[in-house]
Residue, then its C-alpha position, 0 to 999 in steps of 0.5 A: m499500499d502506497n498511500v495512507g489515508i488518516v482522518v482524525d476527529d477533533l477531541a471537542a467535536g469527538r466528545r460532541g458526537r460529531a462526525p470526523n472533519i479533518s484529513f490529511h494524506v501521507d506517502w507511507r514509504s517516504m515518510i518512514w524513511i523521513v522518520l527514520c532519519v529525523v529520529t536518528f537527527l533526535a538522538w544525535s542532539n539529545g546526546s550532544n546535549a545530554n551525555f556529559k551531564g552525568v559526568a559534569t561533576v567528575y569534570g568540575s571537580g578535578s577528578a578526571s579530565y574531560k576526555t575520560a569523563l566522556a569516554w566514561a560517559t559514552v560507555t555508560q550511556l550505551a550500556g543503559s540504552l541498550l537495556t531499555l526495553v527490558l527495565a523501562a519498557g513503560l516509557v516506550k509506552t508512555f511516549s508512544a503519544k497514545g492517549l495525548v492524541p487521537d489514536a489515529v494520530a498517534v500512530s501516523p509517521l507524519f505526527l511523529g516525524a514532525a515531533a522528532l524534528g521538532a524536539g531535535l531542533t529545539v534541543l540542537l539550539a540550546t546545545v549550541m548556546g551551551l545550555p543544559v536543556s530537557t530533551t523530554h521537555g522539547l520532546t513533549g512540546a513537539l508531541i503538543g505541536a504537532g498534535l495541535a497542528t493536526g486539527a486533532g489536539v491533545d488530551l489536557g488531562v493525560l498531559g498534565k498527569s504523564f507529562v508535566l507533573p513529573l517534570l516539575l516535580s523531579p528538579l525540586l525532588a533532586m534539590a531537595t534530596s542534595v540539600a538534605l544528603y550533603p550536610s549528613a555526608r559532611f557530619a558523617r565525614r568529620r566523625l570519621g576524622i576526614r578533612r579537607e586538606s590545604c593544597v599547593c598549586i604548581g604551574k606555569e607563567y610566562v614573564p615578559l622581559r626586556l632584552a639588551a640586544a639591539g632593537g630592544g624588543t620584548s621576549s617572554v621566559e617560562a619561569v615557575q608559579l607557586a600559590i598556597k591556596t584553599g577551597s575551591g582555588c585548587t583541587e581538594r584532597y581528602e586527608g584520612a583513611v576508611l578501614g585502612i584505605s585512603a579516603q580520597s581514593v575511596l571518594s574518587s571511586l564512589h564518585f566516578l561509579s555514581a557518575g556512571a550510574v547518572c548515564f546509565a540511568r540517562g541512557l535508560n531514561d531517555t532512549p525509550k522516549i525516542v525509540a517510541l517514535l520509532i516504533g509508533a510510525k511502525a518504521v523498525s521494530g524495538s529491537a532494531g530501533l534501540p541500537l540505531v538511538a543508542v549509537a546516535m546518542a553516544v556519537g552526538g555526546l562524542l562530537g558536541s558535548r563541550r559546551v554544556a560540559e563547561t556550563m555544567a562542570k564549572r559555571i553553576t558553582p564550584l564542586n570538589a569530589g565529595q560535593g559532586f558525589i553527593a549530587s551524582l548519587t542523587t540524580a542516579g537514584l532518582v532517574i534509575a527509579a523513575s525509569r523503572f516506574g515508567l515516569p518520564v522525568s527529565t535528566t537534566h533537571v534532575a542532574t542539574g537540581g542536585i548541583f542547585g542543591i549544593a550550591t544552595v548549601t554552599g552558598q556558592a551559586r553563580g547567579k548569571t549562569v543559573f537564571a540563563i539555565l531556568t530561562a532556557w527550561v522555562t522556553t523549551l517546551p513552548l519552543g518545542v510546541a512552535l518547532g512541533a507544529a511548524a515541522l508538521i506543517a511542513l512535512r505535510a507540504l512536501h506530500 
């Protein structure tokens, strides 16, 4: 069958019992290829904006270099993505859009392709600006916009219960959890006799010198720079031992593992939301679509993470290894639990909320960066709505 006609009824008209009044036709085969391309683009955009978020505290606290943190993020994200259909099948159902829009629209390749394209453009724009935004918010907005553009409308009850409520509560819960955990962890550290060490920073500087040679030009020579600092001026270490093992080694290992758990959880939570678009459009099966999305997310992270990494790791608040561990532990626990119960929380909001919580306790939040991130969060969903609607109109015009 080369052409599939889809007829949808306006939700309000349907409730009043009126006859269907909206129809559109799409070339099924060509639209399936378009869906594959735009969903892959969405997965790539997602990876470029989100892959590094889990290891941002490892990089920001100086526990690992950018390249090491990125490699760890990529490996653990792939592991989470590939286990999606086993551990987080509920999210595939949630983001199939059934219930949000009429069933006839929810399985339309045109509608799903437009939602993927709108969400991908929303996330890409934020990535270029270096802002960590939620793919979940972008995709939710694009589903709404594409649904409205079909004329079918959206079910506001389903939207509020299944999408908006978990997304709004998750960053607040993450912030509250890290605010509660950090003082307790600090108290336990002190009770164990583990103290932060002062540090000596040894680096290089170039000192301009006026040479006596002809021409009297200025040259530079390399000199050693020595500075003694405490606090966030240098990478902090912890002095003491736990069960005979260096406290710094234990903390660094736990921090690295918890950051990997965040990336695993992000792969587990984000992959089904994207795969659901392919399954709903009957473009590919879940077993084929899952590795496609997982690899596209990984490649996006490898190629496009740098700007968001700098924002998350260094521009929100100074972090040491202990603070980063608490933020990572909070994020991993909340996102894994949400994925297990099929709740579409935003890993971005949870991870950033955890860091916000640490900044609240330490009083070292950088207001300009926090304001820019919050502004991006507020605008992500409406931007997704606009781009989702525009994408549907554009794709329908091509057919």
